[in-house]
C-alpha positions as CSV (number, residue, x, y, z in Angstrom):
1,M,-27.4,94.4,-20.6
2,N,-27.0,92.1,-23.6
3,K,-23.3,92.4,-23.3
4,T,-23.3,91.3,-19.7
5,I,-25.4,88.3,-20.5
6,A,-23.1,87.3,-23.3
7,N,-20.0,87.6,-21.0
8,I,-21.7,85.4,-18.4
9,R,-22.6,82.8,-21.0
10,N,-19.1,82.7,-22.4
11,Y,-17.6,82.3,-18.9
12,F,-20.0,79.4,-18.2
13,L,-19.1,77.6,-21.4
14,I,-15.4,78.0,-20.7
15,T,-15.8,76.6,-17.1
16,L,-17.8,73.7,-18.4
17,S,-15.3,72.8,-21.0
18,I,-12.4,72.8,-18.5
19,A,-14.5,70.6,-16.1
20,L,-15.3,68.1,-18.8
21,L,-11.7,68.0,-19.9
22,S,-10.6,67.3,-16.3
23,Y,-13.1,64.5,-15.9
24,S,-12.0,62.9,-19.1
25,F,-8.4,62.7,-17.8
26,I,-9.6,61.3,-14.4
27,F,-11.7,58.6,-16.0
28,A,-8.8,57.6,-18.4
29,A,-6.4,57.3,-15.4
30,L,-8.9,55.2,-13.4
31,A,-9.5,52.9,-16.4
32,K,-5.7,52.4,-16.9
33,K,-5.2,51.7,-13.2
34,K,-8.0,49.1,-13.2
35,S,-6.6,47.4,-16.4
36,N,-3.1,47.2,-14.7
37,A,-4.6,45.8,-11.5
38,T,-6.5,43.1,-13.5
39,T,-3.3,42.1,-15.4
40,N,-1.3,42.0,-12.2
41,Q,-4.0,39.8,-10.5
42,K,-4.0,37.4,-13.4
43,Q,-0.2,37.1,-13.2
44,L,-0.4,36.7,-9.5
45,N,-3.0,34.0,-9.8
46,S,-1.0,32.0,-12.4
47,K,2.0,32.2,-10.1
48,T,0.2,31.1,-7.0
49,T,-2.2,28.4,-8.2
50,V,0.4,25.6,-7.6
51,K,1.4,27.3,-4.3
52,K,-2.2,27.2,-3.0
53,I,-2.4,23.5,-3.7
54,S,0.9,22.9,-2.0
55,S,-0.3,25.0,1.0
56,A,-3.5,23.0,1.4
57,K,-1.7,19.7,1.2
58,S,1.0,20.9,3.7
59,K,-1.7,21.9,6.2
60,S,-3.4,18.4,6.0
61,S,-0.1,16.5,6.4
62,K,1.5,18.9,9.0
63,Q,4.9,18.4,7.4
64,T,7.7,20.9,7.2
65,I,7.7,22.0,3.5
66,Q,11.0,22.5,1.8
67,K,10.3,25.4,-0.6
68,K,11.7,24.7,-4.0
69,S,11.1,26.2,-7.4
70,I,8.2,24.4,-9.1
71,K,8.5,23.8,-12.8
72,K,6.9,21.6,-15.3
73,S,9.0,18.5,-16.3
74,K,8.7,15.6,-18.7
75,V,9.6,11.9,-18.7
76,V,9.5,9.6,-21.7
77,T,7.7,6.3,-21.0
78,N,6.9,3.8,-23.8
79,D,7.9,6.5,-26.4
80,Q,5.4,8.9,-24.9
81,S,6.2,12.1,-23.2
82,V,4.5,12.4,-19.8
83,S,4.3,15.9,-18.2
84,Y,4.4,16.4,-14.5
85,I,4.7,19.1,-11.8
86,K,6.1,18.4,-8.3
87,I,3.6,20.5,-6.3
88,L,4.8,19.5,-2.8
89,D,8.1,18.4,-1.4
90,S,8.5,17.7,2.3
91,T,10.7,15.8,4.6
92,I,9.0,13.6,7.2
93,S,12.3,12.4,8.8
94,V,15.9,12.0,7.7
95,G,15.8,9.6,4.8
96,V,12.0,9.8,4.2
97,K,10.3,12.3,1.9
98,Y,6.6,13.0,1.1
99,R,5.9,14.4,-2.3
100,V,2.8,15.2,-4.4
101,Y,2.9,15.2,-8.2
102,Q,0.5,16.5,-10.7
103,I,0.9,14.1,-13.7
104,G,-0.8,14.8,-17.0
105,S,-2.3,17.8,-18.7
106,K,-3.9,20.9,-17.2
107,K,-7.3,19.8,-18.3
108,T,-7.1,16.3,-16.8
109,H,-4.4,14.9,-14.5
110,H,-3.6,12.5,-11.7
111,L,-2.8,13.8,-8.3
112,V,-0.2,11.3,-7.0
113,H,1.0,11.2,-3.4
114,T,4.4,9.5,-2.9
115,I,6.8,8.5,-0.2
116,E,10.5,8.1,-1.0
117,I,12.5,6.0,1.4
118,D,16.3,6.0,1.6
119,N,17.0,2.3,2.1
120,L,20.6,3.1,3.2
121,E,19.6,5.5,6.0
122,S,20.4,4.0,9.5
123,G,17.4,3.8,11.7
124,I,14.8,3.8,8.9
125,G,13.1,0.5,7.9
126,L,10.3,-1.2,6.1
127,K,7.9,-3.6,7.7
128,I,4.6,-5.4,7.0
129,L,1.9,-4.7,9.5
130,K,-0.8,-7.5,9.7
131,A,-4.3,-6.7,11.0
132,K,-4.6,-7.7,14.6
133,N,-1.6,-10.1,14.0
134,R,-4.0,-12.7,12.7
135,T,-4.2,-14.3,9.3
136,G,-8.0,-13.9,8.9
137,E,-8.5,-10.4,10.4
138,L,-9.0,-7.0,8.9
139,D,-8.4,-3.6,10.5
140,K,-8.0,0.1,9.6
141,I,-4.6,1.3,8.6
142,H,-4.5,3.8,11.5
143,D,-5.1,1.0,14.0
144,L,-2.3,-1.1,12.4
145,M,0.1,1.8,12.9
146,N,-1.0,2.4,16.5
147,M,-0.6,-1.3,17.2
148,N,3.1,-1.2,16.0
149,D,3.8,2.0,18.0
150,Q,2.5,0.5,21.2
151,K,5.2,-2.1,21.2
152,G,7.8,0.7,21.8
153,N,10.5,-0.5,19.4
154,S,9.6,1.8,16.5
155,I,7.2,4.4,15.3
156,V,5.4,4.4,11.9
157,L,6.2,7.4,9.8
158,A,4.0,6.4,6.8
159,A,2.0,3.4,5.6
160,I,0.3,2.1,2.5
161,N,-2.2,-0.7,2.0
162,A,-0.6,-4.0,1.0
163,N,-2.0,-7.4,-0.1
164,F,-5.3,-8.1,-1.8
165,W,-7.5,-10.3,0.4
166,R,-10.4,-12.8,0.2
167,A,-13.8,-11.8,1.3
168,I,-15.4,-13.8,4.3
169,T,-12.2,-15.7,5.3
170,N,-10.2,-12.4,5.0
171,F,-7.0,-14.4,4.2
172,P,-4.4,-12.4,2.4
173,I,-3.9,-13.4,-1.3
174,G,-0.3,-14.4,-2.1
175,P,2.8,-14.6,0.0
176,M,3.0,-12.5,3.2
177,V,5.9,-12.5,5.6
178,V,6.2,-10.5,8.9
179,D,9.5,-10.3,10.7
180,G,10.6,-13.6,9.2
181,E,7.4,-15.6,10.0
182,I,5.1,-16.8,7.3
183,V,1.6,-15.5,7.3
184,E,0.6,-16.8,3.9
185,M,3.0,-18.9,1.7
186,R,1.0,-19.9,-1.4
187,Q,1.4,-17.9,-4.6
188,Y,-1.8,-17.0,-6.3
189,K,-1.8,-17.5,-10.1
190,D,1.5,-15.9,-11.2
191,W,1.1,-12.7,-9.1
192,S,4.1,-10.6,-8.2
193,S,5.5,-10.1,-4.7
194,C,7.9,-7.6,-3.0
195,F,10.4,-9.3,-0.6
196,L,12.5,-7.2,1.7
197,D,15.9,-8.4,2.8
198,E,17.7,-7.8,6.1
199,N,18.9,-4.4,4.8
200,N,15.4,-3.3,3.7
201,I,16.3,-3.7,0.0
202,P,13.2,-4.7,-2.0
203,T,13.2,-7.4,-4.6
204,I,10.1,-7.6,-6.9
205,D,9.5,-10.9,-8.7
206,N,7.0,-13.6,-9.2
207,F,7.9,-15.4,-6.0
208,S,6.6,-18.7,-4.7
209,I,7.6,-20.3,-1.4
210,H,8.5,-23.9,-0.7
211,G,8.6,-25.1,3.0
212,S,10.2,-28.1,4.5
213,V,10.8,-29.7,7.9
214,R,13.9,-32.0,8.4
215,W,15.1,-34.2,11.2
216,K,17.4,-37.1,11.3
217,N,17.1,-38.7,7.8
218,K,13.5,-37.6,7.1
219,E,12.0,-34.7,5.4
220,F,8.5,-33.5,4.9
221,G,7.3,-30.7,2.5
222,I,5.1,-28.0,4.0
223,D,2.0,-27.3,1.9
224,M,0.3,-24.4,3.7
225,A,0.6,-21.9,6.5
226,N,-2.0,-21.0,9.1
227,H,-5.0,-22.7,7.3
228,R,-5.6,-26.1,5.6
229,K,-6.9,-26.9,2.2
230,Y,-6.6,-30.7,1.9
231,T,-6.6,-33.4,4.5
232,S,-3.2,-34.6,3.3
233,D,-1.5,-31.2,3.7
234,V,1.3,-30.6,6.1
235,V,0.5,-27.2,7.7
236,V,2.5,-24.8,9.8
237,Y,0.4,-22.8,12.3
238,N,2.2,-19.9,14.0
239,K,1.1,-16.9,16.1
240,F,-0.7,-15.5,13.1
241,A,-3.1,-18.5,13.2
242,G,-4.3,-17.9,16.8
243,D,-3.6,-19.2,20.3
244,V,-4.9,-22.7,19.9
245,I,-5.1,-25.2,17.0
246,P,-7.6,-26.0,15.5
247,I,-9.2,-22.6,15.0
248,L,-13.0,-22.7,15.3
249,T,-15.6,-20.0,15.2
250,N,-19.2,-20.2,16.5
251,K,-20.3,-17.5,14.0
252,S,-22.4,-18.5,11.0
253,F,-21.7,-17.5,7.4
254,K,-24.5,-14.9,7.6
255,E,-23.1,-13.3,10.7
256,I,-19.6,-13.0,9.1
257,L,-21.1,-11.8,5.8
258,K,-23.0,-9.1,7.6
259,K,-19.8,-7.9,9.3
260,T,-17.9,-7.8,6.1
261,E,-20.6,-7.0,3.5
262,R,-19.4,-3.4,3.2
263,E,-15.9,-4.6,2.1
264,V,-17.5,-7.2,-0.2
265,F,-19.7,-4.7,-2.0
266,D,-16.9,-2.2,-2.3
267,E,-14.8,-4.9,-4.0
268,Y,-17.5,-5.4,-6.6
269,D,-17.7,-1.6,-7.1
270,Y,-13.9,-1.2,-7.6
271,A,-13.1,-4.6,-8.9
272,D,-9.9,-5.1,-7.0
273,S,-9.4,-7.2,-3.8
274,I,-11.0,-10.4,-5.1
275,D,-11.9,-12.1,-8.3
276,L,-15.1,-10.4,-9.7
277,E,-16.5,-13.8,-10.9
278,K,-16.8,-15.0,-7.3
279,E,-20.3,-14.8,-5.9
280,F,-21.7,-15.3,-2.5
281,E,-22.2,-19.0,-3.0
282,K,-18.5,-19.3,-3.7
283,Y,-17.8,-17.4,-0.5
284,K,-20.1,-19.7,1.5
285,E,-18.4,-22.8,0.0
286,E,-15.0,-21.5,1.0
287,F,-16.2,-20.6,4.5
288,T,-17.7,-24.1,4.9
289,E,-14.6,-25.8,3.6
290,N,-12.4,-23.9,6.0
291,Q,-14.6,-24.8,8.9
292,R,-14.7,-28.4,8.0
293,S,-10.9,-28.6,7.6
294,Q,-10.4,-27.1,11.1
295,Q,-12.9,-29.6,12.6
296,I,-10.9,-32.6,11.3
297,E,-7.7,-31.0,12.4
298,Y,-8.2,-32.6,15.9
299,S,-7.4,-36.1,14.6
300,F,-4.1,-35.2,12.8
301,P,-0.7,-35.8,14.4
302,K,1.0,-32.6,15.3
303,I,4.1,-31.3,17.1
304,R,4.7,-28.1,19.0
305,V,8.1,-26.6,18.4
306,K,10.1,-23.7,19.8
307,Y,12.4,-21.6,17.6
308,L,16.1,-21.8,18.8
309,E,16.9,-18.8,16.4
310,S,14.9,-16.1,14.8
311,P,12.9,-17.2,11.8
312,L,13.9,-15.9,8.4
313,I,13.2,-16.8,4.8
314,N,16.0,-18.8,2.9
315,K,17.7,-19.7,6.1
316,D,17.6,-22.9,8.3
317,I,15.5,-22.3,11.4
318,Q,16.6,-24.7,14.2
319,C,13.8,-25.8,16.5
320,T,13.2,-28.1,19.4
321,V,10.1,-30.3,19.8
322,L,8.1,-29.4,22.9
323,S,5.4,-32.1,22.4
324,A,4.0,-34.5,19.9
325,D,0.3,-35.6,19.9
326,S,-3.0,-35.3,18.2
327,G,-6.0,-33.2,19.5
328,S,-5.8,-29.5,20.2
329,A,-2.4,-27.8,20.6
330,R,-1.5,-24.4,22.0
331,V,0.8,-22.3,19.7
332,P,4.1,-21.4,21.5
333,T,4.7,-17.7,21.7
334,D,8.2,-18.2,20.2
335,G,7.4,-21.2,17.9
336,C,4.8,-22.9,15.9
337,V,2.6,-26.0,15.5
338,I,3.2,-28.4,12.6
339,S,0.3,-30.6,11.7
340,F,1.2,-33.6,9.5
341,G,-2.2,-34.4,7.9
342,A,-4.2,-37.5,7.3
343,D,-1.5,-39.4,5.5
344,N,0.8,-39.6,8.5
345,I,0.6,-41.4,11.9
346,I,2.1,-40.3,15.3
347,Q,5.0,-42.8,14.9
348,D,6.2,-41.1,11.7
349,I,6.6,-37.6,13.2
350,P,9.4,-36.1,15.4
351,K,9.4,-36.9,19.1
352,L,9.6,-34.8,22.3
353,G,13.1,-33.3,22.6
354,D,14.1,-33.9,18.9
355,T,15.8,-31.1,17.1
356,I,14.3,-30.2,13.7
357,I,15.2,-27.8,10.9
358,L,12.4,-25.7,9.5
359,K,13.1,-23.8,6.2
360,Y,11.2,-21.7,3.8
361,T,12.8,-21.2,0.4
362,T,11.9,-18.8,-2.3
363,S,11.6,-19.8,-6.0
364,S,14.1,-17.1,-7.0
365,H,16.8,-15.2,-5.2
366,S,17.1,-18.2,-2.9
367,N,20.6,-17.0,-1.7
368,T,19.1,-13.8,-0.3
369,V,17.8,-13.8,3.3
370,F,14.4,-12.1,3.4
371,V,12.5,-10.7,6.4
372,N,9.3,-9.2,5.2
373,A,7.1,-9.7,2.1
374,A,3.8,-8.6,0.5
375,C,2.0,-9.7,-2.7
376,G,0.2,-7.7,-5.4
377,T,-0.6,-7.7,-9.0
378,P,0.4,-6.9,-11.7
379,R,4.0,-6.0,-12.3
380,L,4.0,-2.4,-13.5
381,V,7.6,-1.6,-14.3
382,R,10.2,-4.2,-15.1
383,N,13.9,-3.3,-15.7
384,G,12.9,0.3,-16.4
385,I,10.1,-0.5,-18.9
386,A,6.7,0.8,-17.9
387,K,4.3,-1.9,-19.0
388,H,1.7,-3.8,-16.9
389,E,1.8,-7.6,-16.9
390,A,-1.8,-8.3,-15.9
391,Y,-2.4,-10.9,-18.5
392,L,0.9,-12.7,-17.8
393,E,0.0,-12.9,-14.1
394,G,-3.5,-14.4,-14.8
395,S,-5.7,-11.3,-14.6
396,H,-8.2,-10.9,-17.5
397,S,-10.9,-8.6,-16.1
398,R,-11.2,-5.6,-18.4
399,R,-12.6,-3.6,-15.6
400,F,-9.6,-4.2,-13.3
401,I,-7.1,-3.6,-16.1
402,N,-8.7,-0.7,-18.1
403,R,-11.0,1.1,-15.8
404,Q,-9.7,4.2,-14.0
405,L,-9.6,3.4,-10.3
406,P,-7.9,4.7,-7.2
407,R,-4.6,2.7,-7.1
408,T,-1.6,2.2,-4.9
409,A,1.8,0.7,-5.8
410,I,5.3,0.0,-4.5
411,G,8.6,0.3,-6.5
412,V,12.3,0.6,-6.2
413,N,15.0,2.5,-8.1
414,K,17.7,0.8,-10.2
415,D,20.4,0.3,-7.5
416,G,17.9,-0.6,-4.8
417,S,18.8,2.4,-2.7
418,K,15.3,4.0,-2.7
419,T,11.8,2.5,-2.3
420,Y,8.7,4.4,-3.4
421,F,5.1,4.2,-2.3
422,A,2.6,5.8,-4.6
423,A,-1.2,6.4,-4.3
424,V,-3.4,8.1,-6.9
425,E,-5.9,10.4,-5.3
426,F,-9.7,9.8,-5.8
427,A,-11.2,11.6,-8.8
428,N,-12.4,15.2,-8.4
429,S,-14.1,16.8,-11.4
430,K,-13.9,20.3,-10.0
431,E,-10.1,20.0,-9.7
432,H,-9.8,18.1,-13.0
433,T,-8.2,15.1,-11.3
434,C,-8.8,11.5,-12.4
435,V,-7.9,8.1,-11.2
436,A,-5.7,5.6,-13.2
437,S,-5.8,2.5,-15.4
438,L,-3.0,0.0,-15.0
439,S,-1.2,1.4,-18.0
440,Q,-1.4,4.9,-16.5
441,M,-0.2,3.5,-13.2
442,A,2.8,2.0,-14.8
443,N,3.7,5.3,-16.4
444,I,3.2,7.0,-13.0
445,M,5.7,4.7,-11.3
446,K,8.2,5.3,-14.0
447,V,7.8,9.0,-13.7
448,I,8.5,9.1,-9.9
449,G,11.8,7.1,-10.4
450,C,11.0,3.3,-10.3
451,Y,13.1,0.8,-12.2
452,D,10.8,-2.0,-10.9
453,A,7.3,-1.7,-9.5
454,M,4.1,-3.6,-8.8
455,N,0.5,-2.8,-8.1
456,L,-1.0,-3.2,-4.7
457,D,-4.6,-3.6,-3.5
458,G,-6.5,-0.5,-4.6
459,G,-10.0,0.9,-5.2
460,G,-11.8,1.3,-1.9
461,S,-8.8,-0.1,0.0
462,S,-6.5,2.6,-1.2
463,A,-4.9,4.4,1.7
464,L,-1.6,6.3,2.2
465,V,-1.2,7.6,5.8
466,V,1.4,10.2,6.5
467,G,1.7,11.6,10.0
468,R,-1.4,9.7,11.0
469,K,-3.5,11.3,8.3
470,N,-4.9,9.5,5.2
471,V,-3.9,12.0,2.5
472,L,-6.3,10.4,0.0
473,R,-9.5,11.3,1.9
474,K,-11.2,14.5,2.8
475,N,-11.6,13.0,6.3
476,P,-7.9,12.3,7.2
477,D,-9.0,9.7,9.8
478,A,-11.1,7.7,7.4
479,S,-10.0,4.4,5.8
480,R,-11.4,1.0,5.1
481,R,-10.5,-2.1,6.9
482,I,-7.7,-4.0,5.2
483,S,-5.6,-7.1,5.6
484,A,-2.2,-5.6,5.9
485,A,0.0,-2.5,5.3
486,I,3.6,-1.8,4.3
487,A,5.0,0.7,6.7
488,V,8.0,3.0,6.9
489,I,9.3,2.8,10.5
490,K,11.8,4.8,12.5
491,K,13.6,2.5,14.9
492,L,13.9,3.8,18.5
493,F,16.8,1.5,19.3
494,V,19.3,1.3,16.4
495,T,21.5,-1.8,16.5
496,E,24.9,-2.0,14.7
497,G,24.5,-1.6,10.9
498,K,20.7,-1.1,10.3
């Protein structure tokens, strides 16, 4: 009996030992498998992080992505090494690429959306889009694009906000030219401008424009375009001024302020589109002065002229006089009204049937014929050197210069064959993205390939629309009203050459 019990006990102990040994092997195998799975997942995550970002961006822009190997690169700017990763590379159309860069460190970086335009590609062009085709109007960038497309001559592939603008009057700040016609001719301080020639080649410089009207043995200088400052000014009013001169509004300052207060307050928040020192009393003063100057416009001698050839910058524009009188004057659809101011009488101006020469001349590059132009500040890259010139151009606001803001810019490579739009995405702490100071923006433009570049209106005005979607916003249809945009267009009817 005792022997039987001993045998059973020994059998039980042996069986238990075998079971425990088997379980130990199973647990060890499972632990090893889990460890390998965790390692593989970490490797997979590190390989696909950039791809996930690229995928998200591609869905929002609905572009065909050209898959390329993504690797970290570096560019030396101002003796500093700037790291960047190209996380998206897509083709919108032949000659137009949309790219997204991550510039900076892993802990904090800029997410920069760019458009690269091949200026030599036939059928692709650059154009300034003016809000509602009026000097003093604002509109959303999507609406500017739609307005262009409705004409049927071209479609907009991408667009970026352009000139800074004044609150209340909404006049663009600095020179602006649309298809050869002056929208604004006065330079502001010593700000930069980007002028586009007949072949879409950009030239960035501190341009000012001088206008003149000549006939027989007489010549008058032109002081302003589409609005008056002094009673003695000679002013040209074209289709961007309105249908009839003078231009009067029945709205009060308070009504206009209420309509534009969102833009005004945004400007103070972001410190961009206007001088921060201006307060509402200053706006009211400018509004009152503009209204007064238009009221006295009735009494000034003026002529209505028809263009005999397409208007261009740095080229004589031959015109014929349709009428000469004071009072109100309707702006010809293919011409302009020239008002000669208080210092001239009707006997001193051209007569009905006279042929006159109208000309707008740039302060530099006057031998180049220009078609479109937009203004910004400051210069960011000059002759390949990334260094902002805010102080040289008359800007001294520390907030505007040093504060990190959403910013936009335009640039060109060394031989002028490529134009670049760039927009820094709004900050997102979860994704470790930040906006940019002017110095950082200068480095960004150098990194993406610019030999020359200038800053555009930014802050709340920042917008880069690709395929009808604002890539800077969570809501792709959202954007703020702006004065103008620079657009990449695809021409539907290609003429010889461009």
